[in-house]
Each structure stands twice: as structure tokens, then as C-alpha cells.
VOBA-1610 file (N, C-alpha, C; in pm, whole numbers, padded with zeros to 5 digits, always signed):
BEGIN
Unk+09483+06690+13890Unk+09446+06800+13995Unk+09321+06904+13955Unk+09285+06971+13998Unk+09204+07099+13911Unk+09312+07228+14007Unk+09330+07189+14152Unk+09426+07334+14163Unk+09540+07236+14262Unk+09687+07286+14222Unk+09780+07225+14326Unk+09862+07361+14352Unk+09880+07401+14450Unk+09959+07522+14508Unk+10074+07508+14611Unk+10198+07520+14627Unk+10308+07495+14712Unk+10381+07624+14705Unk+10385+07581+14894Unk+10449+07699+14946Unk+10548+07679+15050Unk+10633+07728+15059Unk+10760+07634+15151Unk+10771+07702+15299Unk+10663+07854+15310Unk+10690+07855+15437Unk+10525+07926+15472Unk+10448+07827+15530Unk+10296+07865+15549Unk+10253+07986+15624Unk+10369+08027+15720Unk+10290+08159+15766Unk+10276+08263+15669Unk+10358+08247+15578Unk+10336+08349+15457Unk+10179+08346+15409Unk+10117+08269+15404Unk+09958+08261+15369Unk+09882+08261+15539Unk+09862+08193+15634Unk+09801+08220+15746Unk+09835+08348+15794Unk+09923+08400+15776Unk+09931+08524+15854Unk+09815+08659+15751Unk+09795+08648+15628Unk+09714+08728+15558Unk+09569+08701+15639Unk+09547+08558+15610Unk+09439+08521+15633Unk+09375+08539+15753Unk+09444+08508+15876Unk+09482+08606+16006Unk+09408+08705+16031Unk+09449+08843+15934Unk+09395+08907+15930Unk+09277+08984+15868Unk+09216+08888+15755Unk+09055+08944+15788Unk+08968+08781+15808Unk+09046+08772+15910Unk+08964+08688+15976Unk+08826+08726+16118Unk+08753+08802+16104Unk+08677+08836+16169Unk+08647+08809+16308Unk+08553+08665+16271Unk+08582+08598+16371Unk+08630+08471+16431Unk+08568+08365+16510Unk+08661+08283+16532Unk+08581+08134+16516Unk+08447+08175+16480Unk+08392+08007+16463Unk+08267+07962+16323Unk+08250+08151+16246Unk+08161+08088+16156Unk+08258+08115+16027Unk+08368+08162+15983Unk+08369+08179+15837Unk+08369+08057+15736Unk+08300+08078+15650Unk+08325+07998+15545Unk+08400+08063+15396Unk+08420+07914+15336Unk+08547+07979+15272Unk+08534+07932+15096Unk+08519+08029+15034Unk+08445+08007+14888Unk+08570+08023+14782Unk+08557+07902+14653Unk+08730+07926+14608Unk+08623+07897+14406Unk+08654+07987+14333Unk+08652+07958+14187Unk+08718+07976+14104Unk+08770+07932+13989Unk+08853+07918+13936Unk+08792+07957+13763Unk+08870+08068+13706Unk+08851+08020+13568Unk+08970+08023+13445Unk+08973+07992+13349Unk+09130+07999+13303Unk+09079+08112+13157Unk+09196+08210+13074Unk+09138+08290+13014Unk+09278+08303+12929Unk+09311+08278+12806Unk+09394+08293+12759Unk+09540+08279+12816Unk+09517+08140+12886Unk+09618+08103+12989Unk+09655+08113+13085Unk+09605+08251+13130Unk+09569+08286+13275Unk+09453+08225+13389Unk+09506+08214+13477Unk+09447+08145+13611Unk+09403+08266+13677Unk+09217+08266+13609Unk+09197+08336+13748Unk+09030+08271+13822Unk+09055+08349+13918Unk+08974+08274+14044Unk+08870+08371+14136Unk+08780+08320+14158Unk+08709+08429+14205Unk+08620+08349+14316Unk+08619+08413+14416Unk+08529+08347+14566Unk+08441+08442+14588Unk+08309+08406+14651Unk+08228+08457+14752Unk+08166+08496+14859Unk+08141+08579+14947Unk+08124+08548+15041Unk+08031+08633+15114Unk+07909+08559+15184Unk+07840+08634+15211Unk+07836+08614+15404Unk+07787+08740+15467Unk+07804+08720+15612Unk+07919+08650+15659Unk+07948+08514+15669Unk+08007+08465+15777Unk+08115+08363+15660Unk+08141+08427+15562Unk+08176+08345+15403Unk+08306+08396+15385Unk+08392+08326+15304Unk+08547+08407+15281Unk+08558+08356+15117Unk+08586+08490+15071Unk+08624+08423+14897Unk+08760+08466+14882Unk+08750+08416+14769Unk+08892+08403+14680Unk+08916+08403+14534Unk+08980+08530+14506Unk+08974+08514+14369Unk+09109+08502+14314Unk+09161+08409+14207Unk+09269+08377+14162Unk+09252+08473+14016Unk+09375+08603+14008Unk+09442+08660+13891Unk+09547+08609+13827Unk+09621+08622+13751Unk+09707+08596+13657Unk+09827+08652+13768Unk+09831+08691+13835Unk+09922+08754+13922Unk+09903+08737+14108Unk+09815+08674+14089Unk+09785+08610+14293Unk+09696+08595+14267Unk+09622+08592+14416Unk+09527+08577+14452Unk+09425+08631+14554Unk+09312+08674+14524Unk+09195+08773+14618Unk+09112+08670+14707Unk+09145+08716+14799Unk+09054+08649+14928Unk+08951+08780+14979Unk+08815+08729+15012Unk+08705+08846+15032Unk+08619+08792+15154Unk+08631+08840+15263Unk+08521+08812+15364Unk+08442+08908+15422Unk+08298+08881+15443Unk+08199+08978+15401Unk+08130+08996+15556Unk+08078+09106+15651Unk+07984+09063+15769Unk+07883+09174+15755Unk+07780+09094+15775Unk+07666+09146+15768Unk+07593+09256+15624Unk+07706+09250+15529Unk+07670+09340+15407Unk+07716+09469+15439Unk+07792+09524+15545Unk+07838+09684+15608Unk+07998+09655+15564Unk+08036+09550+15593Unk+08237+09568+15602Unk+08242+09469+15490Unk+08351+09449+15418Unk+08412+09380+15333Unk+08566+09367+15382Unk+08647+09267+15333Unk+08776+09223+15377Unk+08879+09201+15268Unk+08970+09210+15212Unk+09022+09123+15088Unk+09177+09120+15110Unk+09196+09044+15097Unk+09370+08989+15073Unk+09413+08970+14979Unk+09499+09029+14932Unk+09606+09031+14803Unk+09702+08926+14802Unk+09708+08792+14754Unk+09796+08732+14801Unk+09915+08724+14644Unk+10018+08779+14627Unk+10062+08794+14487Unk+10098+08630+14462Unk+10107+08617+14350Unk+10122+08495+14331Unk+10302+08424+14347Unk+10382+08548+14380Unk+10542+08494+14377Unk+10554+08477+14515Unk+10512+08473+14610Unk+10443+08411+14747Unk+10476+08187+14688Unk+10387+08167+14600Unk+10397+08023+14628Unk+10514+08010+14522Unk+10534+07851+14549Unk+10669+07805+14473Unk+10634+07734+14351Unk+10428+07680+14404Unk+10467+07616+14254Unk+10274+07694+14285Unk+10219+07683+14145Unk+10076+07697+14130Unk+09963+07649+13989Unk+09926+07595+13979Unk+09878+07480+13881Unk+09704+07557+13892Unk+09667+07571+13807Unk+09501+07549+13793Unk+09436+07550+13712Unk+09359+07398+13662Unk+09342+07374+13540Unk+09198+07365+13508Unk+09113+07396+13578Unk+08962+07372+13559Unk+08892+07511+13550Unk+08785+07528+13449Unk+08691+07663+13474Unk+08603+07613+13566Unk+08553+07746+13634Unk+08459+07770+13725Unk+08393+07654+13805Unk+08529+07627+13893Unk+08543+07533+13995Unk+08522+07628+14121Unk+08409+07595+14201Unk+08338+07681+14278Unk+08348+07599+14435Unk+08413+07633+14567Unk+08402+07578+14665Unk+08385+07622+14762Unk+08322+07605+14883Unk+08299+07697+15016Unk+08369+07587+15121Unk+08468+07664+15205Unk+08475+07531+15335Unk+08512+07668+15467Unk+08506+07628+15564Unk+08495+07718+15694Unk+08644+07703+15720Unk+08638+07903+15718Unk+08821+07968+15730Unk+08879+07907+15884Unk+08772+07889+16002Unk+08849+07890+16116Unk+08917+07737+16096Unk+08852+07621+16019Unk+08889+07499+16016Unk+09035+07525+15956Unk+09005+07576+15824Unk+09129+07607+15729Unk+09221+07690+15773Unk+09253+07775+15857Unk+09335+07824+16020Unk+09358+07748+16082Unk+09315+07651+16144Unk+09363+07541+16263Unk+09436+07480+16198Unk+09425+07394+16074Unk+09475+07290+15972Unk+09617+07368+15923Unk+09645+07486+15892Unk+09717+07529+15831Unk+09852+07569+15952Unk+09781+07612+16078Unk+09876+07591+16212Unk+09857+07485+16258Unk+09851+07406+16230Unk+09880+07212+16304Unk+10002+07237+16381Unk+10123+07286+16333Unk+10253+07267+16397Unk+10273+07363+16506Unk+10148+07453+16508Unk+10164+07552+16646Unk+10260+07662+16593Unk+10300+07747+16657Unk+10374+07866+16688Unk+10487+07796+16631Unk+10575+07782+16565Unk+10700+07729+16520Unk+10802+07848+16535Unk+10927+07832+16604Unk+11054+07943+16595Unk+11060+08018+16465Unk+11129+08140+16464Unk+11129+08183+16366Unk+11250+08113+16215Unk+11316+08021+16325Unk+11433+07949+16209Unk+11348+07822+16151Unk+11211+07759+16185Unk+11155+07681+16150Unk+11012+07741+16063Unk+10998+07617+15921Unk+10901+07692+15887Unk+10843+07544+15843Unk+10682+07535+15824Unk+10633+07447+15783Unk+10564+07460+15605Unk+10603+07375+15539Unk+10581+07400+15440Unk+10434+07330+15396Unk+10384+07355+15250Unk+10241+07333+15273Unk+10228+07294+15138Unk+10150+07180+15096Unk+10072+07150+14899Unk+09940+07130+14955Unk+09856+07207+14873Unk+09708+07200+14868Unk+09675+07181+14750Unk+09541+07074+14711Unk+09531+07010+14630Unk+09369+07023+14639Unk+09330+07026+14519Unk+09174+06994+14504Unk+09114+06934+14373Unk+09049+06871+14357Unk+09028+06790+14239Unk+08852+06819+14193Unk+08801+06873+14211Unk+08673+06969+14173Unk+08592+06952+14245Unk+08436+06975+14206Unk+08345+06996+14246Unk+08297+06873+14334Unk+08259+06876+14471Unk+08272+06774+14546Unk+08363+06715+14655Unk+08481+06723+14588Unk+08601+06696+14641Unk+08616+06740+14750Unk+08704+06710+14885Unk+08760+06815+14980Unk+08877+06853+14862Unk+08899+06959+15012Unk+09064+07055+14991Unk+09144+06963+15077Unk+09224+06937+15026Unk+09364+06863+15098Unk+09492+06923+15087Unk+09499+06960+15225Unk+09647+07024+15278Unk+09735+06892+15306Unk+09849+06911+15265Unk+09984+06813+15287Unk+10063+06926+15327Unk+10079+06895+15503Unk+10155+06996+15531Unk+10358+06930+15610Unk+10442+06954+15623Unk+10564+06885+15626Unk+10650+07040+15725Unk+10725+06990+15846Unk+10774+06990+15949Unk+10904+06924+16006Unk+11011+06968+15949Unk+11113+06842+16028Unk+11098+06757+15968Unk+11079+06701+15862Unk+11044+06583+15846Unk+10907+06496+15920Unk+10831+06603+15974Unk+10659+06519+16047Unk+10596+06574+15971Unk+10487+06470+15872Unk+10384+06494+15771Unk+10304+06497+15793Unk+10167+06553+15755Unk+10031+06554+15857Unk+09917+06610+15715Unk+09858+06533+15683Unk+09758+06570+15573Unk+09595+06601+15651Unk+09554+06689+15603Unk+09437+06729+15637Unk+09308+06702+15482Unk+09212+06675+15523Unk+09085+06688+15472Unk+08989+06778+15493Unk+08970+06896+15436Unk+08820+06964+15443Unk+08725+06960+15338Unk+08606+06951+15411Unk+08454+06880+15322Unk+08453+07073+15265Unk+08367+07019+15150Unk+08393+07177+15084Unk+08252+07168+15050Unk+08194+07284+15043Unk+08080+07347+15018Unk+08054+07401+14884Unk+07930+07445+14849Unk+07841+07553+14784Unk+07865+07661+14786Unk+07918+07740+14694Unk+07912+07910+14747Unk+07803+07977+14703Unk+07827+08114+14803Unk+07704+08212+14732Unk+07746+08322+14702Unk+07687+08443+14669Unk+07744+08540+14598Unk+07737+08635+14669Unk+07874+08709+14634Unk+07926+08859+14764Unk+07869+08976+14684Unk+07817+09066+14811Unk+07756+09207+14783Unk+07879+09304+14708Unk+07830+09334+14623Unk+07967+09444+14530Unk+07952+09583+14616Unk+08070+09609+14640Unk+08064+09745+14690Unk+08082+09843+14619Unk+08056+09845+14491Unk+08111+09949+14348Unk+08229+10016+14414Unk+08322+10030+14473Unk+08425+10087+14506Unk+08498+10122+14408Unk+08455+10232+14351Unk+08582+10264+14184Unk+08638+10377+14231Unk+08802+10385+14194Unk+08890+10466+14214Unk+08842+10631+14116Unk+08762+10602+14018Unk+08725+10708+13961Unk+08583+10781+14083Unk+08535+10755+14179Unk+08446+10820+14250Unk+08526+10839+14358Unk+08646+10794+14404Unk+08715+10851+14548Unk+08746+11025+14524Unk+08675+11063+14645Unk+08712+11209+14636Unk+08823+11236+14772Unk+08879+11170+14848Unk+08997+11215+14921Unk+09041+11089+15010Unk+09184+11099+14986Unk+09243+10962+14984Unk+09410+11011+15056Unk+09431+10971+15185Unk+09534+10998+15250Unk+09659+10877+15248Unk+09807+10865+15251Unk+09861+10742+15291Unk+09975+10797+15362Unk+09967+10705+15439Unk+10022+10705+15606Unk+10112+10616+15664Unk+10216+10644+15739Unk+10308+10528+15790Unk+10214+10483+15878Unk+10168+10324+15896Unk+10088+10274+16002Unk+10090+10281+16137Unk+10232+10314+16187Unk+10279+10322+16327Unk+10193+10450+16370Unk+10185+10556+16325Unk+10149+10642+16409Unk+09925+10653+16443Unk+09894+10518+16365Unk+09765+10500+16373Unk+09758+10392+16477Unk+09884+10260+16489Unk+09854+10199+16583Unk+09842+10260+16715Unk+09923+10390+16754Unk+09910+10464+16873Unk+09769+10492+16881Unk+09690+10589+16776Unk+09574+10593+16792Unk+09494+10491+16837Unk+09477+10402+16773Unk+09385+10296+16790Unk+09404+10219+16949Unk+09524+10206+16950Unk+09548+10194+17071Unk+09469+10327+17211Unk+09454+10429+17167Unk+09413+10541+17287Unk+09282+10579+17247Unk+09196+10550+17116Unk+09054+10605+17085Unk+09025+10506+17183Unk+08864+10548+17201Unk+08826+10479+17332Unk+08687+10417+17303Unk+08706+10273+17279Unk+08645+10182+17224Unk+08552+10139+17239Unk+08478+10197+17359Unk+08359+10232+17425Unk+08226+10318+17357Unk+08275+10367+17256Unk+08234+10477+17115Unk+08134+10370+17063Unk+08033+10380+17000Unk+07945+10310+16909Unk+08007+10332+16740Unk+08084+10422+16725Unk+08126+10483+16625Unk+08274+10550+16607Unk+08303+10557+16486Unk+08459+10598+16486Unk+08407+10743+16397Unk+08458+10854+16377Unk+08432+10911+16272Unk+08596+11020+16255Unk+08561+10982+16070Unk+08638+11017+16002Unk+08624+11152+15958Unk+08715+11210+15948Unk+08701+11377+15896Unk+08842+11407+15800Unk+08775+11428+15644Unk+08953+11468+15614Unk+08887+11597+15530Unk+08922+11713+15533Unk+08948+11815+15469Unk+09083+11877+15394Unk+09057+11993+15295Unk+09148+12069+15229Unk+09220+12197+15314Unk+09155+12153+15461Unk+09211+12240+15533Unk+09225+12246+15667Unk+09292+12294+15764Unk+09304+12199+15869Unk+09190+12172+15967Unk+09152+12059+16024Unk+09263+11990+16090Unk+09334+11891+15983Unk+09273+11885+15869Unk+09316+11790+15714Unk+09284+11657+15770Unk+09317+11593+15875Unk+09275+11456+15864Unk+09261+11406+16002Unk+09125+11404+16030Unk+09127+11363+16191Unk+09028+11220+16197Unk+09067+11145+16357Unk+08970+11057+16386Unk+08909+11097+16536Unk+08810+11033+16527Unk+08738+11097+16660Unk+08626+10999+16735Unk+08648+10973+16827Unk+08525+10849+16905Unk+08484+10936+17051Unk+08357+10876+17050Unk+08227+10957+17142Unk+08229+10841+17240Unk+08261+10811+17353Unk+08247+10697+17401Unk+08221+10734+17553Unk+08244+10619+17606Unk+08252+10682+17820Unk+08338+10760+17862Unk+08453+10795+17835Unk+08555+10873+17864Unk+08598+11018+17766Unk+08461+11044+17718Unk+08399+11201+17646Unk+08475+11158+17534Unk+08497+11244+17452Unk+08531+11310+17312Unk+08717+11290+17293Unk+08689+11224+17202Unk+08860+11218+17170Unk+08908+11221+17012Unk+08984+11312+17031Unk+08979+11345+16877Unk+09191+11284+16864Unk+09244+11249+16702Unk+09321+11262+16654Unk+09393+11332+16560Unk+09411+11464+16570Unk+09444+11489+16407Unk+09603+11489+16352Unk+09588+11495+16242Unk+09742+11481+16146Unk+09757+11563+16062Unk+09832+11645+16067Unk+09859+11780+15959Unk+09906+11707+15811Unk+09853+11704+15723Unk+09931+11721+15585Unk+10093+11690+15563Unk+10139+11818+15611Unk+10259+11803+15619Unk+10350+11719+15758Unk+10294+11634+15831Unk+10333+11568+15932Unk+10419+11424+15819Unk+10525+11417+15929Unk+10613+11310+15842Unk+10554+11174+15861Unk+10449+11154+15937Unk+10378+11052+15897Unk+10284+11036+15788Unk+10293+11155+15720Unk+10204+11144+15603Unk+10226+11152+15499Unk+10264+11035+15397Unk+10349+10984+15235Unk+10257+11089+15145Unk+10167+11072+15173Unk+10056+11140+15015Unk+09921+11182+15094Unk+09850+11318+15025Unk+09757+11392+15059Unk+09703+11435+14995Unk+09551+11419+14945Unk+09491+11425+14811Unk+09365+11466+14856Unk+09295+11618+14867Unk+09188+11592+14932Unk+09111+11704+14905Unk+08982+11674+14787Unk+08936+11789+14735Unk+08809+11847+14790Unk+08738+11808+14885Unk+08648+11876+14953Unk+08634+11814+15109Unk+08560+11847+15187Unk+08575+11823+15306Unk+08418+11665+15314Unk+08466+11600+15407Unk+08394+11497+15449Unk+08421+11451+15579Unk+08302+11398+15640Unk+08303+11384+15762Unk+08186+11248+15784Unk+08261+11174+15787Unk+08170+10993+15774Unk+08198+10941+15908Unk+08088+10864+15947Unk+08096+10774+16087Unk+08043+10616+16025Unk+08132+10568+16136Unk+08150+10418+16092Unk+08121+10339+16202Unk+08057+10227+16234Unk+08004+10190+16348Unk+08149+10073+16379Unk+08238+10115+16527Unk+08351+10054+16560Unk+08347+09956+16538Unk+08289+09840+16557Unk+08244+09700+16548Unk+08308+09666+16439Unk+08286+09741+16321Unk+08298+09722+16178Unk+08440+09733+16178Unk+08505+09809+16229Unk+08635+09894+16197Unk+08715+09804+16265Unk+08713+09752+16389Unk+08774+09706+16459Unk+08893+09534+16416Unk+08811+09488+16338Unk+08852+09397+16294Unk+08965+09460+16189Unk+09025+09538+16164Unk+09125+09595+16029Unk+09224+09612+16145Unk+09196+09608+16281Unk+09346+09629+16377Unk+09404+09525+16349Unk+09366+09420+16283Unk+09450+09303+16287Unk+09575+09332+16198Unk+09477+09375+16044Unk+09587+09406+15910Unk+09660+09532+15973Unk+09635+09601+16053Unk+09715+09759+16083Unk+09833+09679+16127Unk+09794+09602+16250Unk+09939+09585+16338Unk+10014+09548+16252Unk+09935+09448+16129Unk+10089+09372+16083Unk+10105+09469+15935Unk+10109+09576+15942Unk+10175+09654+15810Unk+10215+09815+15847Unk+10274+09806+15690Unk+10404+09908+15765Unk+10320+10079+15683Unk+10246+10071+15616Unk+10183+10172+15557Unk+10002+10131+15547Unk+09910+10262+15511Unk+09815+10203+15530Unk+09758+10321+15462Unk+09689+10339+15332Unk+09612+10373+15272Unk+09450+10424+15292Unk+09438+10556+15291Unk+09278+10569+15383Unk+09179+10645+15258Unk+09093+10561+15207Unk+09006+10656+15110Unk+08873+10679+15107Unk+08842+10767+15113Unk+08673+10776+15085Unk+08645+10838+14942Unk+08472+10761+14929Unk+08419+10800+14779Unk+08315+10878+14829Unk+08228+10926+14717Unk+08145+11006+14701Unk+07965+10955+14746Unk+08014+10878+14820Unk+07896+10807+14903Unk+07934+10810+15043Unk+08061+10794+15091Unk+08092+10824+15252Unk+08194+10661+15223Unk+08131+10585+15154Unk+08208+10399+15147Unk+08387+10458+15207Unk+08433+10369+15305Unk+08562+10373+15290Unk+08634+10280+15276Unk+08729+10321+15189Unk+08892+10199+15205Unk+08984+10201+15283Unk+09015+10092+15332Unk+09156+10126+15403Unk+09234+09963+15339Unk+09368+10017+15303Unk+09415+09935+15231Unk+09571+09941+15327Unk+09591+09787+15294Unk+09722+09775+15459Unk+09853+09717+15369Unk+09976+09764+15366Unk+10063+09680+15301Unk+10153+09617+15375Unk+10175+09490+15373Unk+10185+09366+15455Unk+10330+09337+15410Unk+10422+09305+15457Unk+10547+09259+15427Unk+10567+09152+15515Unk+10571+08983+15448Unk+10614+08893+15504Unk+10760+08874+15516Unk+10757+08749+15585Unk+10912+08679+15622Unk+10991+08655+15548Unk+10966+08688+15423Unk+11097+08662+15280Unk+11042+08825+15212Unk+11008+08944+15261Unk+11046+09020+15225Unk+10957+09072+15119Unk+10849+08991+15074Unk+10751+08999+14981Unk+10626+09072+15037Unk+10594+09161+14932Unk+10451+09284+14966Unk+10314+09196+14934Unk+10241+09188+15013Unk+10068+09197+15018Unk+10016+09297+15048Unk+09876+09302+15033Unk+09791+09364+15042Unk+09645+09316+15117Unk+09615+09394+15209Unk+09449+09388+15287Unk+09411+09486+15257Unk+09249+09462+15233Unk+09164+09591+15201Unk+09045+09597+15323Unk+09048+09686+15364Unk+08854+09692+15432Unk+08806+09778+15404Unk+08687+09732+15310Unk+08563+09846+15265Unk+08439+09836+15368Unk+08393+09969+15414Unk+08355+09980+15502Unk+08227+10044+15464Unk+08076+10065+15474Unk+07981+10159+15453Unk+07932+10248+15618Unk+07917+10392+15551Unk+07908+10462+15636Unk+07801+10421+15777Unk+07780+10465+15893Unk+07641+10439+15907Unk+07569+10528+15907Unk+07513+10603+15819Unk+07430+10681+15811Unk+07357+10573+15714Unk+07404+10561+15606Unk+07371+10444+15482Unk+07303+10323+15564Unk+07388+10246+15638Unk+07314+10136+15712Unk+07180+10153+15792Unk+07168+10302+15853Unk+07092+10306+15928Unk+06922+10350+15856Unk+06968+10381+15721Unk+06868+10378+15643Unk+06792+10282+15564Unk+06902+10195+15564Unk+06855+10037+15505Unk+06713+09985+15574
//
């Protein structure tokens, strides 16, 4: 087999995949593996409704892109898998993410004391992705047809170009997102070396709504702001990140010198392992100029 991966608790991966699943019926899954110096590297590419995975020596990166304006990445640490083996170089495949999630959740919402185990196999180009799941002695097999993948847009979001950054407890943003006016077409993010420091704003049917967070707030763990930045992002592009926000305990918010936005969420699974989900979004002004 080109790929064999085993997991004792399938919820540890389905939770992360759902956090980057924008829609319910469109997504495609891509898989690309490379071996370098004994380390296994996997890259996956997504355009519009496609999902991407990249396997590094320390884990898997899964990427989804929507309309060339927002990109979601899930970083699944290698320690989450009880077994992982990848033997072939340059293998690429695409599958429907909705179908994959349905297969992974085939036993439904089991109780916290019951977990489904998974074995995933892939035997190279043109072959299906095989899932074998077991719960309480009940076994089921799923074969998912694979397709060729397309290239993903490079957002070129580099840490060296980051101008402003804040790390916060997710709790406070969960409250803000539940009260912001979602009839607004955009969400405005302000970061400044001076008050109000960090502000979220919407401009919808219920008027202008602002949430301010001072840099010395108990909810703020880190604040580094080099210059004033005020950027707007389509709220329809930001909404999918609420799934990841709900699951997370901390969030890192960064803006680079072009106004591109990075939202990084720290998520702890049922086995107390840490994984990360990142959303990259282009500012509304950039999209309008295209």
C-alpha cells in the first residue's frame, strides 16, 4: 500500500476537517506524497471547492480554498495517528470532502465513552481511498473514488511581512461573533499602537457595532502592533472560521503589509493533543480591484 494510516479515535480528525469544511456539498480532497531523506512529505492542492493535504515529517496539512479569496488550513500533528506509513513519491488524488466526512461519521454521534477506530489505505494513482472503521466490534468499509487534483493559489503570507499580531483567548471572540451584525457585508478589523488597540466592527441593518479590546485585557496574551491598520473583509468569507473558533481555546490574529489576514486557532482534541487550524483571507479592497 502507498499509504496506511491508523487512528484509535476518528473524532480527532473529523473535528478538524469539519472546522475547515465551508459548504456541505462541493468539496474535493487532494493528496500528494513525497519522501525526502526518510521523511514523508505530502502536499495537497485545492481550487474553489477542493480540499488539500500536505504531509510533513511532523504531521499533515489539509487546505481548502474558496473563490481565491479565503483559504483554510488544518495542521494535524503526526502524534494523533497511532500508525502512519507512506511509501510512494508524488502520489496525487482528489476526493469529495463531504463524502469523506460522511464516511468518517458513519457510526453517527457516539457517546463520549465510545470511539470508532479507523484505518485508511491508498494504493496509488487511479485507486480508491479505502476506509475501514470499527466500533464495538461492528466493522464497515468505504471505498471513495479518487480524481486528479488542481493547483492551489499561493497567498504568500510570510511571517516576515506581518505588521500586526495579537494572541487572545477564544472565549472573548466567541461572544463578539455571536453579537456582531451578520447582515453587514463586511467585517472591519482595526489594529493600532494606540487606543482602541484592537477593534472588530460591522455595519449592517442594526447600525454600526464595535467591539474594542485593550492590549492589557486579561483576554489578550500577546500584542505587537507596529502601525495603524484598518482593513475590511467580506463577512461571508470570515463566517466559516466560526467553526474553528468554537472549537479553539486560543486565537492568533495577524495582518501583513498588504492587509491579508491570518486567523490561527489552537484546538485540543479529546486525547489532549494540540492541533492548529488557520484561515487566510484577502482584504475586500483587493478583491474589488480584481
